[in-house]
C-alpha positions in Angstrom: 0.0 0.0 0.0 1.1 3.5 -0.5 1.7 6.1 2.2 -1.3 8.2 1.2 -3.7 5.2 1.5 -2.2 4.3 4.9 -2.7 7.8 6.3 -6.2 8.0 4.9 -7.0 4.6 6.6 -5.5 5.8 9.9 -7.4 9.1 9.7 -10.7 7.4 9.0 -10.3 4.8 11.8 -9.5 7.6 14.3 -12.3 9.8 13.1 -14.9 7.0 13.2 -13.7 5.7 16.5 -14.0 9.1 18.1 -17.3 9.9 16.4 -18.9 6.6 17.4 -17.9 7.0 21.0 -19.0 10.7 21.0 -22.4 9.9 19.5 -23.0 6.9 21.9 -22.0 8.8 25.0 -24.3 11.7 24.0 -27.2 9.3 24.1 -26.2 7.1 27.0 -27.4 7.7 30.6 -24.0 8.6 32.0 -25.0 10.5 35.1 -23.5 7.8 37.4 -20.1 7.5 35.7 -17.6 9.7 33.7 -16.8 8.8 30.1 -13.3 7.5 31.3 -14.9 5.4 34.0 -17.4 3.9 31.4 -14.5 3.3 29.0 -12.5 1.4 31.6 -15.5 -0.7 32.8 -16.3 -1.7 29.3 -12.7 -2.9 28.8 -12.6 -5.1 31.8 -13.6 -8.8 31.3 -15.4 -10.3 34.3 -13.0 -12.6 36.1 -10.1 -12.0 33.8 -7.5 -9.9 35.6 -5.7 -7.2 33.6 -2.6 -5.3 34.5 -3.3 -1.6 35.1 -0.4 -0.6 32.9 -2.0 -2.4 29.9 -5.4 -1.0 30.7 -4.1 2.6 30.8 -2.8 2.1 27.2 -6.0 0.5 26.0 -8.3 3.2 27.4 -5.7 5.9 26.7 -5.5 7.4 30.2 -2.2 8.3 31.6 -1.0 6.1 34.4 -1.0 9.0 36.9 -4.7 9.5 36.2 -5.6 5.8 36.3 -5.1 5.8 40.1 -7.8 8.4 40.7 -10.1 6.7 38.1 -9.6 3.3 39.8 -10.0 4.7 43.3 -13.4 6.1 42.4 -14.6 2.8 40.9 -13.1 0.8 43.8 -15.0 3.1 46.3 -18.2 2.2 44.5 -17.4 -1.5 44.6 -17.2 -1.7 40.8 -13.6 -2.9 40.6 -11.0 -4.6 42.8 -7.2 -4.4 42.6 -5.0 -7.4 43.3 -1.3 -8.0 43.2 0.3 -10.4 40.7 1.3 -13.6 42.6 4.6 -13.9 40.6 5.5 -10.2 40.5 4.3 -7.9 43.3 5.1 -4.8 41.2 2.2 -5.7 38.9 -1.3 -4.8 40.0 -4.3 -6.3 38.2 -7.7 -4.9 38.0 -11.0 -6.8 37.6 -14.7 -6.3 38.0 -16.6 -7.2 41.2 -20.0 -8.9 41.0 -21.6 -5.4 41.1 -19.1 -4.3 38.4 -20.2 -7.1 36.1 -23.9 -6.1 36.5 -23.0 -2.4 35.8 -20.9 -3.4 32.8 -23.7 -5.6 31.4 -26.2 -2.7 31.7 -23.7 -0.2 30.1 -22.8 -2.7 27.3 -26.5 -3.3 26.5 -27.1 0.4 26.2 -23.9 0.9 24.2 -24.8 -1.9 21.8 -28.3 -0.5 21.3 -26.9 2.9 20.2 -24.1 1.3 18.1 -26.8 -0.7 16.2 -28.5 2.6 15.2 -25.2 4.1 14.0 -24.2 1.0 11.9 -27.8 0.4 10.6 -26.9 1.4 7.0 -23.7 -0.8 6.9 -24.3 -4.1 5.2 -23.4 -7.4 6.8 -20.7 -8.0 4.2 -19.2 -4.6 4.6 -19.0 -5.0 8.4 -17.5 -8.5 8.0 -14.8 -7.1 5.7 -14.0 -4.2 8.0 -13.8 -6.5 11.0 -11.4 -8.9 9.2 -9.1 -6.1 8.3 -9.1 -4.5 11.7 -8.4 -7.9 13.4 -5.2 -8.3 11.3 -4.1 -4.8 12.4 -5.1 -5.4 16.1 -3.0 -8.6 16.2 0.1 -6.8 14.9 -0.3 -4.0 17.5 -1.6 -5.8 20.6 -0.8 -9.4 20.0 -2.5 -11.7 22.5 -3.1 -9.0 25.2 -6.4 -7.7 23.9 
């Protein structure tokens, strides 16, 4: 591929990602949580513990701001921190039972609004886009996400 196509692809992915999130968050009932909190909750997987350093990269929040973000969710009993058994420097984050319930409610609302946005995209177009993005994701993130 040529450089111009690569940059166009990158620009479109970025614009669409931001635009979709913006449109969904405008319509969601977000009075209980900030956008950063919702983004973090949606990126946690039930019982699967994830290192905070990886989560900060995924949700694009600086490590210094992650502490405050996590403290607020921990205070509400949404998440719990735990130390890695093999390396005490690593702290994992996962959802509590209450956090799983909150995530499921947020995810259902998020998916409802996303369906409206993607309504005019055909099944085939969506499959092709997913296939391409999965190839790129694997190169960037590997097995971590």
